[in-house]
C-alpha positions, 0 to 999 in steps of 0.5 A, a space after each residue: 879224491 873221495 866222494 862224500 858218500 864213501 867217506 869213512 868216519 874218523 878213527 877212534 881208539 876202542 875203549 875196551 874197558 868200557 865196552 867189555 866191563 860188565 857192572 855187577 849189582 851190589 847184592 851179588 858181591 855179598 853172595 859167596 860162590 858155591 864151591 865145585 862138587 869136587 870140594 864137597 865132603 861126603 859128610 856134608 851131604 845128607 842121606 844114605 851112602 848110595 844117595 850121597 854118592 849119587 848126589 856127588 856124581 850128579 850135576 845138581 846145584 851145590 845148594 841142593 846137595 849140601 844141607 847144613 844141620 839145624 844145630 849148626 846153622 848160623 842162627 843157633 850155633 853160638 860157641 863163643 858166648 856159650 864157652 864164655 858162660 861156662 868158663 865164667 861159671 866154673 871160675 865163680 864156683 872155684 872162687 867161692 871156697 877161697 873167698 869164704 876162706 879169705 873172709 873167715 867165719 866169726 861164730 862157732 857152735 859145738 856139741 860135745 860127747 865123751 867120758 867123765 871121771 871125778 877129780 879128788 875122789 876114788 873112781 868107781 865107774 866112769 860116766 858120760 859127759 856132754 856139753 855145748 859151746 857157743 863162741 864169737 871171735 876171729 883172727 887177731 889182727 897182725 897174727 895167725 892166732 884166732 881168739 873167741 869169747 865162749 859161753 858153755 854148758 856141761 853135764 857129767 855123771 860118774 860114781 865114786 867110792 868113799 869111806 868104804 861105800 861103793 857106787 855113790 853117784 855124782 852129777 856135776 852141772 856147770 855153766 861157764 863164760 871164758 875165752 879160747 885161743 886157737 893156733 893153726 898148725 896146718 891148713 886143716 889142723 888146729 890146736 886150742 886152749 880154753 879158760 873159763 869161769 864157771 858156776 857148778 852144781 854138785 848132786 851127791 848120792 848118799 846112804 842113810 843109817 838104814 842103807 837107803 840111798 838119797 840125794 843131796 843137791 847144792 842149792 847155790 852154785 859153787 864157783 869153779 874154773 875150767 881149763 881145756 886143751 884140744 885139737 881140731 880137724 877142719 875139712 871144710 869151711 863150715 865144719 870141723 871135728 875135734 877132741 879135747 880134755 876138759 878139767 873142772 876144778 871147784 874153787 868153792 869146796 865148803 861143806 864137802 866131806 873128806 874124799 869127796 869130789 873136787 872137780 871132774 875130768 872129761 875127754 870129749 869128742 866134738 862137732 863144730 859148725 863155723 858161720 
């Protein structure tokens, strides 16, 4: 029999989980624990070699030893967007030539310079030939052939021998309209042919009875035809270099003496712009 004062409370099982569990604040769950000093690489510690060695052997907090570089801080270091921007810029630059090549060009402007000689007359001395050509066109649908409408202007000079008289100068000026057919052989090599209908003016140097030289010029243009064949090398989409042989035949030869020029032949180099 026990007295009331000696009575012991009823036995209750211990709730070890409730007694020993220490609730952590929410903010502590988001803070990463600092690694021990043994896991810190020397390259992460700022200062000289002696200072870094002393810092690694000391008991200072890890946050005081390791100092991140400002260039690699999370606020400034964004490699993913930077790499994406560089890759996009490079892809765009590489796509420009192929896109221009796919769309093609429609206008051409050429400048020609070379050597000119007469047709139908005895050559005394070859001269100079110059010209300019403008065109509009493009690829013929369903084929690999290119077609252009042309407008052309040319000037040539040379000298001939006629009736025993040497060194008679001749100037031929012409303007023409026609067409060009161009066939690509390789990526940068193309051959072409031109056919044009022209109006030509012939200026002739003659001798009078006193042996003095004078000029006779056509007041009205003569009908002529121009046939050309050439080759082009196109190193880039906007520029090409070429060479062509140009033949002009006078269809109207009225009032021309025997042994006079019937046309001209030119061998020209050209620089062309495509746009």
